[in-house]
C-alpha positions in Angstrom: 11.3 -20.2 -8.4 8.7 -18.9 -6.5 6.2 -22.1 -7.2 9.1 -24.3 -6.4 10.8 -23.1 -3.2 13.5 -26.4 -2.3 14.6 -27.1 -6.0 17.1 -30.0 -6.7 20.2 -27.5 -7.0 22.8 -30.0 -8.1 22.8 -30.9 -11.7 23.3 -34.7 -11.8 25.7 -34.8 -15.0 27.8 -32.7 -13.3 27.7 -34.0 -9.5 28.9 -37.2 -11.0 32.2 -35.8 -11.4 32.6 -34.6 -8.0 33.8 -37.0 -4.9 31.1 -37.9 -2.6 32.8 -36.0 0.0 32.4 -32.7 -2.1 28.7 -33.4 -3.1 27.8 -34.1 0.2 29.6 -30.7 1.3 27.4 -29.3 -1.4 24.2 -30.9 0.0 24.9 -29.6 3.4 25.1 -26.1 2.5 21.7 -26.4 0.8 20.2 -28.0 3.8 21.9 -25.2 6.5 21.0 -22.4 4.5 17.3 -23.7 3.7 16.7 -24.6 7.4 17.8 -20.9 8.3 15.7 -19.8 5.4 12.7 -21.4 6.8 13.1 -20.0 10.1 12.7 -16.6 8.4 16.2 -15.2 8.9 17.2 -13.8 5.5 20.2 -11.8 6.6 21.6 -15.0 8.8 21.1 -17.3 5.8 23.1 -15.0 3.7 25.8 -14.8 6.3 25.9 -18.8 6.7 26.1 -19.1 3.1 29.2 -16.9 2.9 30.9 -18.2 5.8 30.3 -21.5 4.8 31.5 -21.2 1.0 34.5 -19.3 2.5 35.3 -22.6 4.4 35.2 -24.9 1.0 37.3 -22.2 -0.5 40.2 -21.3 2.2 41.9 -18.3 1.9 39.1 -16.5 0.3 35.9 -14.1 1.5 32.8 -14.2 0.1 30.3 -10.9 -0.6 26.8 -10.5 -1.7 25.9 -7.3 -3.6 22.6 -6.3 -4.5 21.0 -3.3 -6.6 19.9 -0.2 -4.8 16.3 1.0 -5.4 17.3 2.9 -8.4 19.2 -0.3 -9.8 22.1 2.0 -10.9 24.6 0.8 -8.4 25.6 -2.4 -5.9 25.9 -2.1 -2.5 27.1 -5.1 0.1 24.4 -6.8 1.6 26.2 -9.8 3.1 29.9 -10.1 3.8 30.7 -11.3 7.1 34.5 -11.6 6.8 35.0 -8.4 4.9 36.4 -5.2 6.9 34.0 -2.3 6.9 36.7 -0.4 5.3 36.5 -2.8 2.2 33.1 -2.8 2.3 32.9 1.1 2.0 35.1 0.8 -0.9 32.9 -1.6 -2.8 29.6 0.1 -2.1 28.2 2.1 -4.8 29.6 -0.2 -7.7 28.3 0.6 -11.0 27.7 -2.4 -13.3 29.4 -2.4 -16.7 31.5 -4.2 -19.3 35.0 -3.5 -17.1 33.7 -3.4 -13.8 35.7 -6.0 -11.6 34.2 -9.2 -11.4 30.9 -8.6 -9.8 29.8 -5.2 -11.7 30.8 -7.2 -15.0 28.5 -10.3 -14.0 25.5 -8.3 -13.3 26.4 -6.2 -16.5 26.6 -9.3 -18.5 24.5 -11.6 -16.9 26.7 -14.4 -17.0 29.8 -15.8 -14.7 33.0 -13.9 -14.5 35.8 -15.9 -13.3 38.9 -13.5 -12.8 42.1 -15.7 -12.0 44.2 -13.0 -11.8 43.3 -9.5 -11.3 46.5 -8.0 -11.7 46.6 -8.8 -15.4 42.7 -9.0 -16.1 41.2 -6.4 -18.4 37.9 -6.5 -16.0 40.2 -5.2 -13.3 42.4 -3.1 -15.2 40.7 0.6 -14.2 42.6 2.6 -11.5 39.7 2.2 -9.2 39.6 -1.7 -9.4 43.6 -1.8 -9.1 43.5 0.3 -6.1 40.9 -2.1 -4.3 42.9 -5.2 -5.3 46.2 -3.9 -4.1 44.8 -2.4 -1.0 42.7 -5.7 0.2 44.6 -8.3 -1.4 42.5 -9.6 -3.9 44.4 -11.7 -6.4 41.3 -13.8 -8.1 37.4 -13.0 -7.7 35.0 -15.3 -9.1 31.6 -14.2 -9.2 28.2 -14.9 -10.6 25.0 -13.1 -11.1 22.1 -13.7 -8.6 18.5 -13.7 -9.9 14.8 -13.3 -8.7 12.2 -14.7 -11.5 14.7 -14.4 -14.0 15.8 -10.8 -13.1 19.3 -9.9 -12.2 19.4 -8.5 -8.7 22.7 -8.6 -7.7 25.6 -11.2 -7.5 27.7 -13.9 -5.3 31.2 -13.3 -5.2 34.5 -15.2 -3.8 37.5 -13.2 -3.6 41.0 -15.3 -3.1 43.9 -13.9 -1.9 45.9 -15.8 -4.2 45.6 -16.5 -7.8 43.9 -19.6 -8.8 41.5 -20.9 -11.6 38.2 -22.5 -10.0 37.7 -26.1 -10.0 34.4 -27.8 -10.9 33.3 -28.2 -7.3 34.1 -24.4 -6.7 32.0 -23.7 -10.0 29.2 -25.8 -8.6 29.9 -24.2 -5.1 29.2 -20.5 -6.8 26.4 -21.9 -8.8 24.7 -23.4 -5.6 25.3 -20.3 -3.7 24.0 -18.0 -6.2 20.9 -19.9 -6.5 20.3 -20.4 -3.0 20.7 -16.4 -2.6 17.7 -15.9 -5.3 15.4 -18.2 -3.0 16.5 -16.4 0.1 15.7 -12.8 -1.5 12.6 -14.3 -3.2 11.3 -15.4 0.1 12.2 -12.2 1.7 10.5 -10.0 -1.1 7.5 -12.1 -0.6 7.2 -11.7 3.3 8.0 -7.9 2.8 4.8 -7.8 0.3 2.9 -9.5 2.7 3.9 -7.6 5.6 3.2 -4.5 3.7 -0.4 -5.5 2.9 -1.3 -6.2 6.3 0.1 -3.0 7.5 -0.6 -0.5 4.8 -3.3 0.5 2.8 -3.3 -0.1 -0.6 -5.2 2.8 -2.0 -3.5 5.7 -0.2 -0.2 3.7 0.7 -0.9 4.9 4.1 -0.5 2.7 7.0 -3.9 0.8 7.8 -5.3 0.4 11.3 -2.8 -2.5 12.2 0.3 -0.4 11.3 -0.9 2.6 12.8 -2.0 1.0 16.2 1.7 -0.5 16.4 3.2 2.6 15.9 0.9 4.4 18.4 1.7 1.7 21.0 5.4 2.4 20.6 4.9 5.9 20.9 2.4 5.4 23.9 5.3 3.5 25.8 8.0 6.2 24.7 5.6 8.9 26.3 5.0 7.1 29.3 8.7 6.9 29.9 9.5 10.5 28.9 6.4 12.1 30.1 5.6 13.6 26.8 1.8 14.2 25.8 0.1 12.9 22.4 -2.6 13.8 20.5 -4.8 11.5 18.3 -7.1 13.2 15.9 -10.0 11.0 14.0 -11.0 12.4 10.9 -14.0 11.6 8.9 -15.1 13.4 5.7 -18.4 15.1 5.8 -21.1 13.8 3.1 -18.5 11.4 1.4 -21.1 8.7 1.0 -22.9 11.2 -1.4 -19.8 11.1 -3.7 -19.8 7.3 -3.6 -23.8 7.2 -4.3 -23.7 9.7 -7.1 -20.2 9.3 -8.8 -19.4 6.1 -8.0 -16.8 3.9 -6.0 -14.1 4.9 -8.6 -14.7 8.4 -8.0 -14.6 8.0 -4.3 -11.2 6.0 -4.5 -9.7 9.0 -6.3 -11.1 11.6 -3.9 -9.3 9.5 -0.9 -6.2 9.5 -2.7 -6.2 13.3 -3.1 -7.2 14.1 0.4 -4.6 12.0 1.6 -1.9 13.8 -0.6 -3.6 17.0 0.8 -3.1 16.0 4.1 0.4 14.8 3.8 1.4 18.6 2.8 0.2 19.8 5.9 1.6 17.4 8.3 5.0 18.0 10.2 7.9 15.2 9.7 7.1 13.5 13.0 3.4 13.2 12.7 2.0 9.8 11.5 -1.1 9.7 9.3 -3.0 6.3 8.7 -6.1 5.3 7.0 -8.2 3.2 9.3 -10.8 2.3 6.2 -13.7 4.2 4.3 -13.4 7.9 4.5 -11.9 7.3 8.1 -8.2 8.7 8.6 -6.3 8.8 12.1 -3.6 11.4 13.0 -0.8 10.8 15.2 1.0 14.3 16.9 3.9 13.2 19.0 5.6 14.9 21.9 2.8 17.7 22.1 4.5 20.5 24.3 1.6 23.1 23.8 -2.3 22.5 23.2 -2.1 25.4 20.8 0.3 23.0 18.6 -2.9 20.8 18.4 -5.1 23.6 17.0 -2.7 24.8 14.5 -2.3 21.6 13.1 -6.1 20.8 13.3 -6.5 23.9 11.6 -4.3 23.4 8.9 -6.1 19.9 8.4 -9.5 21.3 8.0 -8.2 23.8 5.3 -6.5 21.1 3.5 -9.6 19.0 3.4 -11.4 22.0 1.8 -9.2 22.5 -1.2 -10.7 21.9 -4.4 -11.0 18.6 -5.7 -11.2 17.6 -9.5 -13.1 15.0 -10.9 -14.2 14.2 -14.2 -13.9 18.1 -15.3 -15.7 19.3 -12.2 -14.5 21.0 -8.8 -15.6 19.5 -5.7 -15.4 20.6 -1.9 -15.3 18.6 1.2 -15.0 19.4 4.8 -14.3 17.1 7.8 -15.2 16.4 11.3 -12.4 15.8 13.6 -12.4 14.4 17.2 -9.2 14.9 19.5 -8.0 12.8 22.4 -4.8 13.4 24.2 -2.3 10.9 25.9 -2.5 11.0 29.2 -5.1 13.1 29.8 -8.0 11.0 27.9 -6.7 7.9 28.2 -3.4 5.9 29.1 -4.0 2.8 26.4 -4.8 2.7 22.8 -8.1 1.4 23.1 -9.3 4.2 25.4 -7.6 7.1 22.9 -9.2 5.6 19.8 -12.4 5.3 21.6 -12.5 8.8 22.7 -11.2 10.4 19.7 -14.1 8.5 18.1 -16.7 10.0 20.3 -15.3 13.3 20.0 -15.6 13.0 16.1 -19.2 11.8 16.4 -19.8 15.0 18.4 -18.5 17.0 15.7 -20.6 15.2 13.2 -23.5 15.9 15.5 -22.8 19.9 16.1 -22.9 20.4 12.3 -19.8 18.9 11.0 -16.8 20.9 9.6 -15.2 21.6 12.9 -13.0 19.7 15.5 -13.8 19.0 19.0 -12.0 17.4 22.0 -13.0 14.9 24.1 -14.8 15.3 27.3 -15.9 12.7 29.7 -19.8 13.5 29.0 -19.4 12.7 25.2 -20.1 8.9 26.1 -23.6 9.7 27.5 -24.6 12.2 24.4 -23.9 9.8 21.8 -25.8 7.2 23.9 -28.6 8.9 24.2 -28.4 10.4 20.3 -28.1 6.7 19.2 -31.3 5.9 21.4 -33.2 8.6 19.6 -32.3 7.1 16.0 -34.0 4.1 17.3 -37.0 6.2 18.1 -37.0 7.9 15.0 -37.3 4.5 13.4 -40.1 3.6 15.6 -41.7 6.9 14.9 -41.8 6.1 11.3 -43.3 2.7 11.9 -46.2 4.1 14.0 -46.5 7.3 11.9 -46.4 9.3 15.2 -45.0 12.6 13.4 -47.3 15.1 12.5 -47.4 18.3 10.6 -48.0 22.1 11.0 -48.4 24.6 8.6 -47.2 28.3 8.6 -49.0 30.7 5.8 -46.9 32.8 3.6 -48.9 36.0 2.6 -48.3 38.8 -0.6 -46.4 41.5 0.7 -48.2 44.1 -1.1 -51.9 42.4 -1.1 -51.8 40.7 2.3 -53.5 37.5 0.8 -52.3 34.1 1.4 -49.9 32.8 -1.2 -48.6 29.8 0.3 -47.9 27.7 3.2 -44.7 25.9 4.3 -45.4 22.5 5.5 -43.1 21.8 8.7 -42.6 18.5 10.5 -43.2 17.8 14.3 -42.6 14.9 16.7 -44.3 14.5 20.0 -42.1 11.8 21.8 -43.9 9.7 24.2 -41.3 10.5 26.8 -39.7 13.4 25.9 -42.6 15.5 24.8 -42.2 18.0 21.8 -38.3 17.1 20.1 -37.0 19.8 18.1 -36.7 19.3 14.6 -33.1 20.7 14.8 -32.5 17.6 17.1 -33.9 15.0 15.0 -33.8 15.9 11.2 -29.5 15.9 11.3 -29.9 12.3 12.6 -32.3 11.4 10.2 -30.1 12.6 7.7 -27.1 11.1 8.8 -28.5 7.5 9.1 -30.0 7.7 5.6 -33.7 7.8 7.2 -34.4 11.1 5.8 -35.5 9.7 2.6 -38.2 7.8 4.0 -39.2 10.9 6.4 -39.1 13.4 3.5 -41.5 11.0 1.8 -43.9 10.9 4.2 -43.8 14.6 4.5 -44.3 15.1 1.1 -47.0 12.7 0.3 -48.9 13.6 3.8 -48.8 17.5 2.9 -50.1 16.8 -0.6 -52.7 14.8 0.7 -53.9 17.3 3.3 -53.7 19.9 0.7 -55.9 18.2 -1.8 -58.6 17.5 0.8 -58.7 21.0 1.9 -59.0 22.1 -1.7 -61.8 19.5 -2.5 -63.7 21.1 0.6 -63.5 24.4 -1.3 -60.2 26.2 0.3 -58.6 28.5 -1.9 -55.2 27.4 -3.5 -52.0 28.4 -2.4 -48.4 27.2 -3.1 -47.2 24.0 -0.7 -43.9 24.7 0.2 -42.1 21.4 1.6 -38.5 21.2 2.6 -36.2 18.7 0.8 -33.0 17.2 2.0 -30.3 17.2 -0.3 -29.7 13.4 1.0 -33.0 12.7 -0.5 -31.8 14.1 -4.1 -30.3 10.8 -5.1 -30.5 9.8 -8.9 -34.0 8.5 -9.7 -35.6 10.8 -7.0 -37.4 13.2 -9.3 -38.7 10.1 -11.3 -40.0 8.3 -8.2 -41.5 11.8 -6.8 -43.3 12.7 -9.8 -44.8 9.5 -10.1 -46.3 9.7 -6.5 -47.6 13.1 -7.3 -49.1 12.0 -10.7 -50.8 8.9 -8.5 -52.0 11.7 -6.2 -53.1 14.0 -9.0 -51.4 16.6 -7.0 -51.1 19.8 -9.6 -47.4 20.5 -9.9 -47.5 24.1 -10.2 -48.9 24.3 -6.3 -45.8 22.6 -5.1 -42.6 24.3 -4.3 -39.6 22.3 -2.4 -37.4 24.3 -0.2 -33.7 23.3 -0.3 -31.1 25.0 1.7 -28.3 27.2 0.4 -25.4 25.6 2.0 -26.4 21.8 1.4 -26.7 22.6 -2.3 -22.9 24.7 -2.6 -21.8 21.2 -0.5 -23.6 18.8 -2.8 -22.5 20.1 -6.1 -23.4 19.2 -9.6 -25.4 16.0 -9.0 -27.8 17.6 -6.7 -28.5 20.6 -9.3 -29.2 18.0 -12.2 -31.8 16.5 -10.1 -33.1 19.7 -9.1 -33.1 20.9 -12.9 -35.2 17.7 -13.9 -37.8 18.6 -10.9 -38.0 22.3 -12.2 -38.6 21.4 -16.2 -41.5 19.3 -14.9 -43.0 22.0 -13.4 -42.1 21.9 -9.5 -41.0 25.3 -8.3 -37.7 25.5 -6.1 -36.8 27.6 -3.5 -33.5 28.4 -1.7 -34.1 28.3 1.8 -31.8 30.1 4.5 -30.3 32.4 1.7 -27.1 34.6 3.1 -26.1 31.8 5.4 -24.0 30.0 2.8 -21.4 31.2 0.4 -23.1 31.0 -3.3 -22.1 33.6 -5.6 -24.0 35.7 -8.1 -22.6 33.5 -11.1 -23.5 30.2 -9.0 -27.3 31.6 -8.6 -27.6 32.0 -12.2 -26.8 28.4 -12.8 -29.2 27.3 -10.0 -32.7 26.1 -11.1 -34.7 27.8 -8.7 -37.6 30.2 -8.6 -37.6 31.8 -5.4 -35.0 33.1 -2.5 -35.9 33.1 1.2 -34.0 35.5 3.1 -32.9 33.9 6.3 -34.5 35.0 9.8 -31.2 35.9 11.0 -31.2 38.9 9.0 -34.7 40.0 9.4 -35.0 39.4 13.2 -32.8 42.8 14.2 -34.5 44.8 11.8 -34.4 47.9 12.3 -31.9 47.8 15.2 -29.2 46.4 13.3 -28.4 48.3 10.2 -26.2 45.6 8.7 -29.1 43.6 8.4 -31.2 46.1 6.6 -28.5 46.5 4.3 -28.0 42.4 3.5 -31.8 42.1 3.0 -32.2 44.9 0.8 -29.1 43.6 -1.4 -30.6 39.9 -1.4 -33.8 41.5 -2.7 -32.4 43.4 -5.1 -29.9 40.8 -6.5 -32.9 38.4 -6.6 -35.2 40.5 -8.5 -32.0 41.1 -10.7 -32.2 37.5 -11.9 -36.1 37.3 -11.8 -36.4 35.3 -8.6 -39.3 36.1 -6.3 -38.2 36.9 -2.6 -39.5 35.5 0.6 -38.7 36.9 4.1 -39.2 34.7 7.2 -39.0 35.4 10.6 -41.3 38.8 10.2 -42.5 39.3 13.8 -43.5 43.0 13.8 -44.9 45.8 11.6 -41.8 47.8 11.3 -40.1 44.7 9.6 -43.1 44.1 7.3 -43.2 47.8 6.4 -39.4 48.1 5.7 -39.6 44.7 3.5 -42.6 46.0 1.5 -40.9 49.3 0.7 -37.8 47.2 -0.5 -39.9 45.3 -2.8 -40.1 42.0 -1.0 -42.8 39.6 -2.5 -43.8 37.3 0.3 -44.0 37.3 4.3 -43.8 34.8 6.4 -43.3 34.8 10.5 -45.3 35.1 13.6 -46.7 38.6 12.4 -48.8 36.7 10.1 -49.1 33.4 12.0 -47.1 30.9 13.7 -47.1 27.3 12.7 -50.6 26.2 12.7 -51.8 22.6 13.1 -54.2 21.1 10.6 -57.5 21.9 11.9 -56.5 25.9 12.9 -54.7 26.1 9.3 -58.2 25.1 7.9 -60.0 27.5 9.8 -57.4 30.0 8.7 -58.0 29.1 5.0 -61.7 29.2 5.3 -61.6 32.7 6.6 -63.2 31.5 10.0 -62.7 33.2 13.7 -59.4 32.6 14.1 -56.5 34.7 16.2 -53.2 34.0 13.7 -51.0 34.7 16.7 -52.4 31.8 18.6 -50.3 29.1 20.0 -50.5 25.6 18.7 -53.6 23.7 19.3 -54.1 20.1 20.3 
C-alpha cells in the first residue's frame, strides 16, 4: 500500500453490477476522502468517510475502531454521529469469536455482516445485547482495517433497522476500509518522519529541534506568567577518549546509559534533550528559588558519576555544566542557549566536573582563550616553547639523581604564560600530542648532548598527558627513542593520579607496554586523587611523587605530616620509590629524610633552570642553586 498511495479501489468485475449513479457515488467518496488525505488532515478524512457512508446508508451510523498500544482492545477513533455515551460503551472492546461485529471482524480478519443483532450469536452476550438495546442497533456490518497486511482495527455501519447489505453496500464498506488503511498508513508515516525530525534515535530523547520547540513554548508561557526558567548545558568530560580507545559502539552505549541515569534524577516537569555528540540540555521550568537549580545540578553531577559497565569493565565519567536563567541571562532561545554554552566552556576551563552559572564577562574570557589556542598552534610551528630542568637529589646522599623537564612559553606579547594556563587548553584541543612529543624529543636530545660532554647520567623525567596515551603511542615513542639512541633506563614518564583514574584500563595498558620496554613510570601529584591501595598494586608504576600541597605546610600542619608519612610507608610497602616535590626548607628536608623518603625536589635544592644553568649544575661549576631563571 505504501508504494501505491492512490490505487484503483473498485474491482471492475463487481462495479459492473452497480448502477452508474452508485459507481459515481463510490468514486466521489474516494476523491473527497483522498483530497482530505492530501491536505494532511487524517482525523477530518476519517470523519468525512464516516459521514459520507452514513449518507449512502440512511438510518445508520458509521464508526472506526483501532487497537490500543497494547493491541489488546479496540477504541473508537472516529464516529462523528455517535453520542459520547455510546462511544464510552464501545471503548475497550476485546476482539474475540463472539465480540459483536467489530470485535469478531478483527479477531477473524474477515467481514462480519450481522443482519439482526437480536438473534445473531455474535451479539448474544449480555454486554452486547445491552448495547444493542440501549442504542437501538438492529444490524451491524463490519470489516477489518489493515495496514501492510496487518489488522489494525475495523470500519462498521450500524443500522437502526434490520437489513441485509446490498452489493453496493458491501463495496461501500470495502472501499471505506481500504481508504481507512490508506489514511492510517499515511498518518503513521508522517508520525515516523516527525519523530525522526524531533527525536534522537540513539537515546529516544528530544533532539535540538524538538527541544527548541518546547523551549520556545515555555519561554512564551514564562513571559506571561512571570516565571523563571533554568537552562542547563551538559557536556561529558573526556568522552572523546572512550570513542578513540573503545570505539563508537561503546560510546553509543555510554550515551544511552547516561541518558537513563539522568532521567532518574530529573523531575516530571523537567525536559531533557540530546543536542548531538555528548551534549545534553535540560530545561527546568518554573524556577522559584535558585537553590532548586543547585539541587538538580548536584543530582545530575552524581548521576553522571555512577559506574558505567562496558565489556566487563567499570568506567566513571564526569560532566561540565553551564547554566543560564530566564529572564536574567536572556529573553529568547538563542541568547539562553549561547550563554549556557559559554558557562559550560568555562566549567571545562576551570577543570571540568563542575557547574557554572553564566555571567556577562564569560564571552570575553572564552574569546581570549580561543585566541590563546591559536597562539599555541603558532608557537608549535615556530618552536617558541622552551624547557627548564629542575633537579632531583637522593635524600640520603644529596647527589643528583634526576631532573624533571618542564615546558615554558614566552608569549611575544603577554610574556611568560604559566603552564596551567596553556596545558589544559592543549589537552582539550588535541594539541597536547604534538606538544608532548616536542618536549620528549627535545629533552632527550638535550640530555644526550650533556652526557656526551661528560656530564653525569641522571634519570630524565618528562610529564605525560593521558591524552597522549592513544593506541599505538608506546610503539611510536619507543621507535623515536631508538632512533635517538636514548637509553630507556634513564627515562621516566610522569603521569597524574587523577587522570589515570579517569582514563581507566586503556591508559594502564599503554603504560604497561612502556614499562615492559624499560621506561619507568612515576605517578605525579599523588594524594590528590582517589586511588586505593588495591588500584596502586595494579598500576605499572615504580615511583610515587608526593604532591607539593602536602609538603608545603610541614611542620606547621600536623595533618600534612601524617599524610606524607602514610604515603611514604604505603609506597615502600608496595616496593615503590618516593619523591617529594615542593621541598623549600631544611625542616621539611629533615622530616622527609627521617621518614625514609627516597628523593627530594624543590626550591631548597634548586629552582627550575634553563639549559645553560642546568649544565653548570651538572658539571659542578660555580652556581647558586636558588638563583632565579637566567635569560
